Every structure is written in C-alpha cells, then in structure tokens.
C-alpha positions in Angstrom: -122.3 18.8 -53.7 -121.5 15.6 -55.6 -124.5 13.3 -56.5 -123.1 10.5 -54.1 -122.7 13.0 -51.3 -126.4 14.3 -51.7 -127.7 10.7 -51.7 -125.8 9.8 -48.6 -127.0 13.0 -46.8 -130.5 11.8 -47.3 -130.0 8.4 -45.7 -130.5 7.9 -42.0 -127.5 7.6 -39.8 -127.5 3.9 -39.5 -128.0 3.1 -43.3 -125.4 5.8 -44.2 -122.8 4.1 -41.8 -123.5 0.7 -43.3 -123.2 2.0 -46.9 -119.9 3.9 -46.0 -118.4 0.9 -44.2 -119.2 -1.2 -47.3 -117.8 1.4 -49.7 -114.5 1.4 -47.6 -114.3 -2.4 -48.0 -114.7 -2.0 -51.7 -112.0 0.6 -51.9 -109.7 -1.8 -50.1 -110.6 -4.8 -52.2 -112.3 -6.8 -49.4 -115.2 -8.3 -51.2 -115.7 -11.2 -48.9 -119.3 -11.7 -47.8 -120.7 -8.9 -50.1 -123.5 -9.5 -52.6 -121.2 -8.4 -55.6 -122.0 -9.0 -59.3 -120.5 -8.0 -62.6 -122.9 -6.0 -64.7 -123.6 -7.5 -68.2 -122.6 -5.4 -71.2 -120.3 -3.2 -69.3 -116.7 -4.5 -69.0 -115.1 -3.9 -65.5 -118.3 -2.6 -64.0 -119.6 -4.2 -60.8 -122.4 -3.6 -58.2 -122.7 -4.5 -54.6 -126.2 -4.7 -53.0 -126.8 -3.2 -49.6 -130.5 -3.6 -49.1 -132.2 -1.4 -51.6 -128.9 0.6 -52.1 -126.7 -0.3 -55.0 -123.0 0.7 -55.0 -121.7 0.7 -58.6 -117.9 0.7 -59.3 -115.2 -0.1 -61.7 -112.3 -2.4 -61.1 -109.1 -2.4 -63.2 -105.3 -2.6 -62.8 -105.2 1.0 -61.5 -107.6 0.1 -58.7 -111.2 0.5 -57.7 -113.4 3.6 -58.3 -116.9 4.0 -57.1 -119.0 6.1 -59.5 -122.5 5.8 -58.1 -124.5 4.9 -55.0 -128.2 5.0 -55.3 -131.5 3.2 -54.4 -132.6 0.4 -56.7 -135.2 1.7 -59.1 -136.3 1.4 -62.7 -133.5 3.5 -64.0 -130.7 2.1 -61.6 -128.6 0.5 -64.5 -129.5 2.7 -67.4 -126.6 5.3 -66.9 -123.8 2.8 -67.3 
C-alpha cells in the first residue's frame, strides 16, 4: 500500500473526504480559496494546508502531481 493511501486510511471519514476533495481540486488546477504556498528552496514544489494536514505537490508544464499527504509535524518539509 502506498504511503498516501496508508495515511488516508487512518483519517476519519469526514477529514478523509475533505482532503480527497481538495486533492481533486489540485489535480484539476482549481486553487481558488485554498491555502497554497510555494515552498522555499524547492523549485516547482507547493503545499496546500487542510487544517493540520499538508498536501505537497509539484506543478510544471506537464501538469500537477501530488507526492505527499501528511500531518504537519517537525519533519513535514525535510523530505523535499
């Protein structure tokens, strides 16, 4: 099972639905109303905040790719 799938399985149904809805919006390129920021020191890497959950993704000419969804913690941005 993929790391993102494991994380989503641990969330309660309401939070999981909210995170998945926002992930779909990110994939479609609809960033209106989202708490989105570009990460410093990582070209083309962004994050969207959903409460304590962070959705990290890359954006380039080929599209948008979500590579991590995890709770905010001390090591949240170290693996980039």
